[in-house]
Structure formats: structure tokens, C-alpha cells
KOLMILUM-877633 format. One record per residue (C-alpha): residue in three letters; residue number from 1; x, y, z. Coordinates in steps of 0.001 Angstrom, whole numbers, always signed. Layout:
REM residues N
['Ala'; NUM; [X; Y; Z]]
...
This chain:
REM residues 366
['Unk'; 1; [-8227; +9057; -15314]]
['Unk'; 2; [-8987; +6822; -12062]]
['Unk'; 3; [-6157; +4292; -12343]]
['Unk'; 4; [-7289; +2692; -9333]]
['Unk'; 5; [-8927; -421; -11222]]
['Unk'; 6; [-5835; -1540; -12294]]
['Unk'; 7; [-5148; -2749; -8759]]
['Unk'; 8; [-8267; -4179; -7546]]
['Unk'; 9; [-7673; -7962; -8776]]
['Unk'; 10; [-4758; -9400; -6722]]
['Unk'; 11; [-3214; -12390; -8375]]
['Unk'; 12; [-4015; -15647; -6883]]
['Unk'; 13; [-162; -16926; -6749]]
['Unk'; 14; [+2557; -14351; -6309]]
['Unk'; 15; [+6015; -15279; -7291]]
['Unk'; 16; [+8370; -14698; -4550]]
['Unk'; 17; [+10973; -13987; -6979]]
['Unk'; 18; [+9178; -10734; -8331]]
['Unk'; 19; [+9941; -9290; -4698]]
['Unk'; 20; [+13434; -9964; -4154]]
['Unk'; 21; [+16289; -7395; -4382]]
['Unk'; 22; [+18594; -7298; -7204]]
['Unk'; 23; [+21500; -9335; -6745]]
['Unk'; 24; [+24041; -7806; -4560]]
['Unk'; 25; [+21649; -5105; -3223]]
['Unk'; 26; [+21949; -4901; +353]]
['Unk'; 27; [+18674; -5771; +2618]]
['Unk'; 28; [+17268; -2681; +4510]]
['Unk'; 29; [+17625; -3227; +8082]]
['Unk'; 30; [+16554; +65; +9431]]
['Unk'; 31; [+15733; +1019; +12907]]
['Unk'; 32; [+13161; +4303; +13596]]
['Unk'; 33; [+14326; +6851; +16451]]
['Unk'; 34; [+12474; +9392; +18343]]
['Unk'; 35; [+15048; +12066; +18692]]
['Unk'; 36; [+13469; +13715; +21739]]
['Unk'; 37; [+15540; +10801; +23629]]
['Unk'; 38; [+18532; +12918; +22894]]
['Unk'; 39; [+16992; +16564; +23733]]
['Unk'; 40; [+16863; +17063; +27065]]
['Unk'; 41; [+17482; +20728; +27492]]
['Unk'; 42; [+18474; +20497; +31181]]
['Unk'; 43; [+21778; +18586; +30115]]
['Unk'; 44; [+24568; +19986; +28545]]
['Unk'; 45; [+25601; +19319; +24878]]
['Unk'; 46; [+28117; +16971; +25913]]
['Unk'; 47; [+26026; +14936; +27846]]
['Unk'; 48; [+23474; +14705; +24989]]
['Unk'; 49; [+25822; +13806; +22271]]
['Unk'; 50; [+27313; +11006; +24662]]
['Unk'; 51; [+23923; +9339; +25073]]
['Unk'; 52; [+23718; +9599; +21454]]
['Unk'; 53; [+27375; +8112; +20870]]
['Unk'; 54; [+26035; +5327; +23172]]
['Unk'; 55; [+22783; +4438; +21544]]
['Unk'; 56; [+24466; +4740; +17808]]
['Unk'; 57; [+27170; +2249; +19233]]
['Unk'; 58; [+24189; -351; +20165]]
['Unk'; 59; [+22368; +146; +16899]]
['Unk'; 60; [+25438; -774; +15034]]
['Unk'; 61; [+25784; -3859; +17363]]
['Unk'; 62; [+22474; -5040; +16570]]
['Unk'; 63; [+23330; -4973; +12911]]
['Unk'; 64; [+21044; -2027; +11877]]
['Unk'; 65; [+22482; -658; +8430]]
['Unk'; 66; [+20349; +2638; +8207]]
['Unk'; 67; [+18972; +4895; +10902]]
['Unk'; 68; [+15249; +6490; +10485]]
['Unk'; 69; [+15574; +9644; +12908]]
['Unk'; 70; [+12202; +11582; +12942]]
['Unk'; 71; [+12854; +14749; +11682]]
['Unk'; 72; [+9432; +16611; +13220]]
['Unk'; 73; [+6739; +15729; +15355]]
['Unk'; 74; [+3117; +15406; +14981]]
['Unk'; 75; [+2835; +18491; +17193]]
['Unk'; 76; [+4400; +20444; +14677]]
['Unk'; 77; [+7813; +21223; +15962]]
['Unk'; 78; [+11252; +20139; +14009]]
['Unk'; 79; [+14204; +18712; +14958]]
['Unk'; 80; [+16463; +20661; +13253]]
['Unk'; 81; [+16550; +24534; +13204]]
['Unk'; 82; [+16353; +27186; +10147]]
['Unk'; 83; [+12602; +26509; +9049]]
['Unk'; 84; [+9324; +28380; +9951]]
['Unk'; 85; [+8432; +25681; +12585]]
['Unk'; 86; [+9716; +25914; +16284]]
['Unk'; 87; [+12526; +23558; +17412]]
['Unk'; 88; [+11890; +20846; +19957]]
['Unk'; 89; [+14574; +21959; +21924]]
['Unk'; 90; [+14153; +25781; +23136]]
['Unk'; 91; [+17922; +26375; +22702]]
['Unk'; 92; [+17758; +25700; +19037]]
['Unk'; 93; [+19962; +22588; +19146]]
['Unk'; 94; [+20204; +20813; +15944]]
['Unk'; 95; [+19519; +17212; +16952]]
['Unk'; 96; [+18885; +15683; +13765]]
['Unk'; 97; [+22000; +17421; +12111]]
['Unk'; 98; [+24471; +16132; +15002]]
['Unk'; 99; [+22844; +12626; +14944]]
['Unk'; 100; [+23088; +12292; +11483]]
['Unk'; 101; [+26685; +13184; +11615]]
['Unk'; 102; [+27485; +10541; +14247]]
['Unk'; 103; [+25575; +8184; +12164]]
['Unk'; 104; [+27707; +8549; +9103]]
['Unk'; 105; [+30828; +8222; +11207]]
['Unk'; 106; [+29601; +4607; +12044]]
['Unk'; 107; [+28786; +4220; +8149]]
['Unk'; 108; [+25199; +3868; +8977]]
['Unk'; 109; [+23063; +5191; +6290]]
['Unk'; 110; [+20474; +8009; +7294]]
['Unk'; 111; [+16959; +8077; +6361]]
['Unk'; 112; [+14924; +10346; +8393]]
['Unk'; 113; [+11149; +10184; +8927]]
['Unk'; 114; [+8936; +13122; +8068]]
['Unk'; 115; [+5626; +13268; +9677]]
['Unk'; 116; [+4117; +14843; +6482]]
['Unk'; 117; [+365; +16157; +7168]]
['Unk'; 118; [-245; +15730; +11020]]
['Unk'; 119; [+145; +19011; +12860]]
['Unk'; 120; [-1671; +18702; +15909]]
['Unk'; 121; [-4018; +15767; +15339]]
['Unk'; 122; [-7258; +16847; +17112]]
['Unk'; 123; [-6617; +20865; +17008]]
['Unk'; 124; [-3984; +22889; +14965]]
['Unk'; 125; [-576; +23071; +16344]]
['Unk'; 126; [+2691; +24255; +14665]]
['Unk'; 127; [+2319; +26007; +11208]]
['Unk'; 128; [-1448; +25623; +11301]]
['Unk'; 129; [-1593; +28055; +14492]]
['Unk'; 130; [-294; +30739; +11822]]
['Unk'; 131; [-2175; +29343; +9012]]
['Unk'; 132; [-5022; +27917; +10339]]
['Unk'; 133; [-6783; +28259; +6838]]
['Unk'; 134; [-4572; +25401; +5628]]
['Unk'; 135; [-6353; +23004; +7974]]
['Unk'; 136; [-8639; +20015; +7482]]
['Unk'; 137; [-11991; +20634; +8826]]
['Unk'; 138; [-14247; +18065; +11125]]
['Unk'; 139; [-17733; +17547; +10249]]
['Unk'; 140; [-18815; +20777; +12161]]
['Unk'; 141; [-16211; +22672; +10488]]
['Unk'; 142; [-13876; +23014; +13096]]
['Unk'; 143; [-10110; +22724; +12006]]
['Unk'; 144; [-8241; +19953; +12968]]
['Unk'; 145; [-4592; +19481; +13528]]
['Unk'; 146; [-4102; +17962; +9726]]
['Unk'; 147; [-2599; +20132; +7052]]
['Unk'; 148; [-4779; +19564; +3674]]
['Unk'; 149; [-2677; +18562; +986]]
['Unk'; 150; [-5608; +20199; -1392]]
['Unk'; 151; [-4526; +23840; -302]]
['Unk'; 152; [-2062; +25141; -3159]]
['Unk'; 153; [-199; +27320; -368]]
['Unk'; 154; [-134; +24294; +2060]]
['Unk'; 155; [+1209; +22059; -472]]
['Unk'; 156; [+3874; +24685; -1671]]
['Unk'; 157; [+5048; +25104; +2048]]
['Unk'; 158; [+5026; +21238; +2637]]
['Unk'; 159; [+7292; +20584; -609]]
['Unk'; 160; [+9627; +23285; +778]]
['Unk'; 161; [+9979; +21738; +4023]]
['Unk'; 162; [+10833; +18484; +2334]]
['Unk'; 163; [+13505; +20430; +252]]
['Unk'; 164; [+15061; +22258; +3395]]
['Unk'; 165; [+15110; +18878; +5141]]
['Unk'; 166; [+16914; +17243; +2250]]
['Unk'; 167; [+19209; +20156; +2034]]
['Unk'; 168; [+19991; +20255; +5551]]
['Unk'; 169; [+21559; +16605; +6050]]
['Unk'; 170; [+21886; +15415; +2256]]
['Unk'; 171; [+20165; +12341; +3500]]
['Unk'; 172; [+20470; +8951; +1682]]
['Unk'; 173; [+16788; +8615; +1632]]
['Unk'; 174; [+13458; +10215; +3572]]
['Unk'; 175; [+10807; +7978; +4909]]
['Unk'; 176; [+7437; +9734; +4690]]
['Unk'; 177; [+4902; +9192; +7504]]
['Unk'; 178; [+1674; +10461; +7872]]
['Unk'; 179; [+1277; +10831; +4243]]
['Unk'; 180; [-2554; +10331; +4579]]
['Unk'; 181; [-5738; +12026; +5828]]
['Unk'; 182; [-6729; +11205; +9264]]
['Unk'; 183; [-8880; +8145; +10058]]
['Unk'; 184; [-12193; +10082; +9898]]
['Unk'; 185; [-14856; +9116; +7412]]
['Unk'; 186; [-16290; +12820; +8151]]
['Unk'; 187; [-12930; +14538; +7528]]
['Unk'; 188; [-13450; +17489; +5427]]
['Unk'; 189; [-10991; +19540; +3075]]
['Unk'; 190; [-10085; +23009; +3821]]
['Unk'; 191; [-12627; +26101; +2953]]
['Unk'; 192; [-10679; +26973; -148]]
['Unk'; 193; [-10681; +23421; -1473]]
['Unk'; 194; [-14134; +22623; -315]]
['Unk'; 195; [-15435; +26063; -2419]]
['Unk'; 196; [-13850; +24634; -5386]]
['Unk'; 197; [-15245; +21306; -5242]]
['Unk'; 198; [-18521; +20631; -7732]]
['Unk'; 199; [-21714; +20302; -5997]]
['Unk'; 200; [-23177; +16597; -6846]]
['Unk'; 201; [-26927; +16290; -6957]]
['Unk'; 202; [-27077; +13169; -4288]]
['Unk'; 203; [-25157; +12444; -961]]
['Unk'; 204; [-23749; +9239; -1864]]
['Unk'; 205; [-22380; +11241; -5115]]
['Unk'; 206; [-20949; +13976; -2931]]
['Unk'; 207; [-19406; +11270; -958]]
['Unk'; 208; [-17670; +9531; -3912]]
['Unk'; 209; [-16500; +13029; -5011]]
['Unk'; 210; [-15191; +14008; -1994]]
['Unk'; 211; [-12990; +10761; -1828]]
['Unk'; 212; [-11895; +10873; -5200]]
['Unk'; 213; [-10680; +14616; -4604]]
['Unk'; 214; [-9048; +13669; -1625]]
['Unk'; 215; [-7049; +10929; -3316]]
['Unk'; 216; [-6125; +12955; -6005]]
['Unk'; 217; [-4883; +16047; -4077]]
['Unk'; 218; [-2770; +13740; -1913]]
['Unk'; 219; [-1489; +12212; -4924]]
['Unk'; 220; [-431; +15467; -6674]]
['Unk'; 221; [+1397; +16458; -3542]]
['Unk'; 222; [+3435; +13342; -3534]]
['Unk'; 223; [+4178; +13880; -7316]]
['Unk'; 224; [+5515; +17212; -6205]]
['Unk'; 225; [+7739; +16068; -3722]]
['Unk'; 226; [+8808; +13230; -5659]]
['Unk'; 227; [+9637; +15670; -8542]]
['Unk'; 228; [+11932; +18065; -6650]]
['Unk'; 229; [+13643; +15283; -4698]]
['Unk'; 230; [+14217; +13738; -8045]]
['Unk'; 231; [+15561; +16917; -9315]]
['Unk'; 232; [+17678; +18421; -6725]]
['Unk'; 233; [+18703; +15109; -5198]]
['Unk'; 234; [+19053; +12349; -7507]]
['Unk'; 235; [+20064; +8959; -6119]]
['Unk'; 236; [+17955; +9943; -2650]]
['Unk'; 237; [+15418; +7171; -1966]]
['Unk'; 238; [+11933; +7986; -1267]]
['Unk'; 239; [+10401; +5521; +1463]]
['Unk'; 240; [+6916; +5561; +2672]]
['Unk'; 241; [+5419; +4019; +5763]]
['Unk'; 242; [+1888; +2597; +5055]]
['Unk'; 243; [-859; +533; +6973]]
['Unk'; 244; [-1061; -2185; +4130]]
['Unk'; 245; [-3307; -3048; +1305]]
['Unk'; 246; [-6219; -1883; +2028]]
['Unk'; 247; [-5912; +2016; +2288]]
['Unk'; 248; [-5690; +2458; -1317]]
['Unk'; 249; [-9203; +1503; -1905]]
['Unk'; 250; [-12199; +4245; -486]]
['Unk'; 251; [-10369; +4247; +2610]]
['Unk'; 252; [-10616; +7800; +5082]]
['Unk'; 253; [-6849; +8100; +4812]]
['Unk'; 254; [-7077; +7986; +996]]
['Unk'; 255; [-3489; +6918; +510]]
['Unk'; 256; [-3287; +5372; -3080]]
['Unk'; 257; [+230; +4153; -2609]]
['Unk'; 258; [+457; +1510; -5610]]
['Unk'; 259; [-285; +4704; -8001]]
['Unk'; 260; [+2705; +6472; -6682]]
['Unk'; 261; [+4739; +3199; -7147]]
['Unk'; 262; [+3632; +3266; -10909]]
['Unk'; 263; [+4264; +6686; -11075]]
['Unk'; 264; [+7740; +6286; -10145]]
['Unk'; 265; [+7416; +8496; -6954]]
['Unk'; 266; [+8632; +5882; -4320]]
['Unk'; 267; [+11444; +3285; -4303]]
['Unk'; 268; [+10835; +1801; -697]]
['Unk'; 269; [+7405; +558; +832]]
['Unk'; 270; [+7349; +91; +4608]]
['Unk'; 271; [+4277; -1896; +5288]]
['Unk'; 272; [+3126; -1900; +9174]]
['Unk'; 273; [+3489; -5274; +10745]]
['Unk'; 274; [+1410; -3917; +13939]]
['Unk'; 275; [-72; -7476; +14478]]
['Unk'; 276; [-253; -9008; +17925]]
['Unk'; 277; [-2453; -11086; +20172]]
['Unk'; 278; [-3652; -7817; +21939]]
['Unk'; 279; [-5301; -6695; +18663]]
['Unk'; 280; [-5795; -9869; +16390]]
['Unk'; 281; [-5888; -12677; +18843]]
['Unk'; 282; [-4266; -16082; +18137]]
['Unk'; 283; [-4591; -15408; +14468]]
['Unk'; 284; [-2221; -12237; +14499]]
['Unk'; 285; [+608; -13992; +12675]]
['Unk'; 286; [-1792; -15050; +9543]]
['Unk'; 287; [-3124; -11760; +9783]]
['Unk'; 288; [+910; -10364; +9483]]
['Unk'; 289; [+1081; -12987; +6646]]
['Unk'; 290; [-1845; -11878; +4483]]
['Unk'; 291; [-993; -8271; +5060]]
['Unk'; 292; [+2400; -8921; +3763]]
['Unk'; 293; [+1355; -10987; +813]]
['Unk'; 294; [-1574; -8431; -152]]
['Unk'; 295; [+512; -5566; -298]]
['Unk'; 296; [+3201; -7500; -1833]]
['Unk'; 297; [+959; -8270; -4789]]
['Unk'; 298; [-74; -4864; -5108]]
['Unk'; 299; [+3192; -3433; -5379]]
['Unk'; 300; [+4296; -6112; -7781]]
['Unk'; 301; [+1538; -5399; -10109]]
['Unk'; 302; [+2541; -1272; -9672]]
['Unk'; 303; [+6157; -1228; -10660]]
['Unk'; 304; [+9694; -1833; -9091]]
['Unk'; 305; [+9665; -715; -5254]]
['Unk'; 306; [+11794; -2284; -2119]]
['Unk'; 307; [+9366; -4003; +103]]
['Unk'; 308; [+10083; -3913; +3797]]
['Unk'; 309; [+7894; -4004; +6786]]
['Unk'; 310; [+7670; -2183; +10138]]
['Unk'; 311; [+8414; -4393; +13293]]
['Unk'; 312; [+6527; -2850; +15833]]
['Unk'; 313; [+8410; -3715; +19334]]
['Unk'; 314; [+6134; -1701; +21174]]
['Unk'; 315; [+3314; +428; +19805]]
['Unk'; 316; [-250; +1338; +20793]]
['Unk'; 317; [-1694; -1853; +19446]]
['Unk'; 318; [+591; -3975; +21275]]
['Unk'; 319; [+3896; -4865; +22249]]
['Unk'; 320; [+6747; -7981; +21656]]
['Unk'; 321; [+7490; -9014; +25101]]
['Unk'; 322; [+10231; -11499; +24221]]
['Unk'; 323; [+13120; -10651; +21739]]
['Unk'; 324; [+12584; -14503; +20342]]
['Unk'; 325; [+9268; -13461; +19044]]
['Unk'; 326; [+10836; -11331; +16292]]
['Unk'; 327; [+11906; -14269; +14676]]
['Unk'; 328; [+8585; -15224; +13640]]
['Unk'; 329; [+7737; -11933; +11827]]
['Unk'; 330; [+11212; -12117; +10108]]
['Unk'; 331; [+10637; -15605; +8619]]
['Unk'; 332; [+7559; -14985; +7391]]
['Unk'; 333; [+8659; -11684; +6038]]
['Unk'; 334; [+11381; -13313; +4279]]
['Unk'; 335; [+9038; -16060; +3078]]
['Unk'; 336; [+6752; -13375; +1440]]
['Unk'; 337; [+9904; -11885; -309]]
['Unk'; 338; [+10434; -8848; +1685]]
['Unk'; 339; [+13935; -8031; +1723]]
['Unk'; 340; [+14399; -5571; +4733]]
['Unk'; 341; [+12350; -4238; +7611]]
['Unk'; 342; [+12630; -1086; +10047]]
['Unk'; 343; [+12170; -1751; +13783]]
['Unk'; 344; [+9773; +824; +15823]]
['Unk'; 345; [+11017; +2305; +17638]]
['Unk'; 346; [+14645; +2520; +19239]]
['Unk'; 347; [+13252; +3458; +22551]]
['Unk'; 348; [+11711; +212; +23599]]
['Unk'; 349; [+14226; -1934; +20902]]
['Unk'; 350; [+17059; -1063; +23397]]
['Unk'; 351; [+15555; -3186; +25684]]
['Unk'; 352; [+15903; -6276; +23628]]
['Unk'; 353; [+19329; -4892; +22105]]
['Unk'; 354; [+21689; -7554; +23869]]
['Unk'; 355; [+19718; -10562; +22736]]
['Unk'; 356; [+19036; -8767; +19119]]
['Unk'; 357; [+22945; -8616; +18856]]
['Unk'; 358; [+23780; -12074; +20323]]
['Unk'; 359; [+21701; -13795; +17453]]
['Unk'; 360; [+22087; -11334; +14735]]
['Unk'; 361; [+18385; -10796; +14303]]
['Unk'; 362; [+18817; -7626; +12120]]
['Unk'; 363; [+22239; -8344; +10133]]
['Unk'; 364; [+19802; -9251; +7124]]
['Unk'; 365; [+23010; -9524; +4660]]
['Unk'; 366; [+24604; -12615; +6514]]
């Protein structure tokens, strides 16, 4: 049954208390980390580890309580050995494992981010070089660098990769990124899944049917992932980075995250806060507030989930030029009942670390 109708009407007023964490719960204060910053193969392991130590000490001083290191890349490589993916470092050094160990030594929680479906973007890379039949297709039928969540073998492989990640570092949680289709309306399924589709009589019916099939396939994948993690790692928090409240409704990325909350597959939602004068002009903070408001309303109606937002220090959409600007985003988020945030990403955040540490922007429990 299509459950999306349950979320099509947003309440006019949303009670702030509906979003607040339980009394005593520590606010989520995270930072995304690109581990290739510590993977220079031309240097010795001692030098790489020293860079990690320095960075982690500064993260602690900033007030972050959770690190979100990327466990893989969108080009199909892994930051830890022992999987069917090539490692980022040619020498196979376990960047993720070492980083996680050092983070725990500083009492930081570890919640790796996994790029779920992107594997090359425009052209197949990584596992799709071995299994091109698992790839989504463009309008001409050429393979894209995206895994199809509808392909049965691809789905099994994805779930196994998630299980390998959880077993390798026993994290406090996993944040799923790219748990979506590419933002292309004409993106097609893999050939096996396409062949199984029914053939509606009109083009309009075919488009609607394909959209629903995509949504259901991705939701089934998330159900399989959550089922495996809940069974083997009870207590592990499952997080999702999402663009916001618009993507569950007939959007090309087909990410029906309210359903995932309702079904108990998510514990934490990380809503994109990538709103700047560059992409939204003078109204950028209004756009930001409306996005958080509407996403929060959907989440509150769907079930129980921790609301957080992604603070984009520097992204392809824009950047925060002065650290004091972060206060605007944080204040709005607090007003909208968001109990936490995750800065994206450390490479740009470190340039604001001195002021962030002095002013305590990310010491959210104080």
C-alpha cells in the first residue's frame, strides 16, 4: 500500500516539544570527515597518524562529540580493507579503523558515513566495473555510476557491505549518504528490473509506475539494511542525510524517508542546511528555516527520530565566510526543535576552529 498520502498534509502549527530529545539525552554534535586528508601514501604511517591526532584534538576542543568519517568514496573505493572494493590507499592501510580507534581514545562517538548507491556518478566505477549489470541506466540505456537498489544481487551486496562496515569498527551508528537515486528524471532501472516492470498503456502511466517502483525498491533496501543492523548490532543508531521535505514526493531521487521513520528504520535525520546567499539570495535564512520546519513536521508525523541538520561550512552550493554566521543557523535550528547538527566538513571547518572553540558553537549540551 502507498503510505505517502499520510504525509501530504503538514500541520499548520508544529509543537516545538514534539521535536525535543528525551530529558538527559546528549545533543548530537557531529562533524563529517573526509579521510583522504590523512591518507597521503607518500608519507609514513607515523606522519599520517600524527595528522589524525592533531585533527581529533582540535575537533574535541571545538566541542564535537561525534565524528562522521566517510567509510567509502563516490568513486567506489573503501577506506578500510577486507571488502570487495579497492582501498583508497594503495598500501591497504586501514584509515577508517585507525581513525575510529583514535576517536574513541578521546571519548568521541563514531558514526561513519556510507555512500550507499553512488559509484562513479556519470560512469560506472568500483563494484560496477565488475558488475555493470547492477547499474542504473540513462535515457539512452548507457550505464550510470549508480547502483540499482532494485537489482536483487546488488541489494544483497549492499547489505553485506553495510554489515562488513559495522563488524569492522563496531560503530555507535552509521550515517547513510547517497541513499537515493541520481537527480535525473530520466534515470532508468537496471535491465533485469526494467524487464520485470509491467507495461502501462500510456506514457504518463509508465512514468508514474516507474516512480513508484523506484520508491518501493529503495524503501525495501533500507528495510533490509535496518533489519540486518537491528539484528546484529542492537543499539546502533541509523542516520540519514537528506535534502529535505520535498524529496519523498514524486522527486527524481525517490527518497521516501518519512516511510522509513514510520517503519522504524531510522533513528536520526540529518537535513541539508546548505542555504546561502549564493543559491538563495537575501532570503537564504528564510529558506533554511522553512526547510527545517517542513522536514520536522513530516518527521514528527511519521514517528520518533532525532532531528539534526547539516551545517555546510563549504559546499558546491556556497560557503560560510565568517564563523559568526554559524550562530544564525544554530539559533534557527534550536527554535525549530532540532537537537543537533553535523558540520560539513572538517577540511573547511578547521579554518574556523579557533573561533568555534572559543565561542563554544558546537558544545550543544552547555
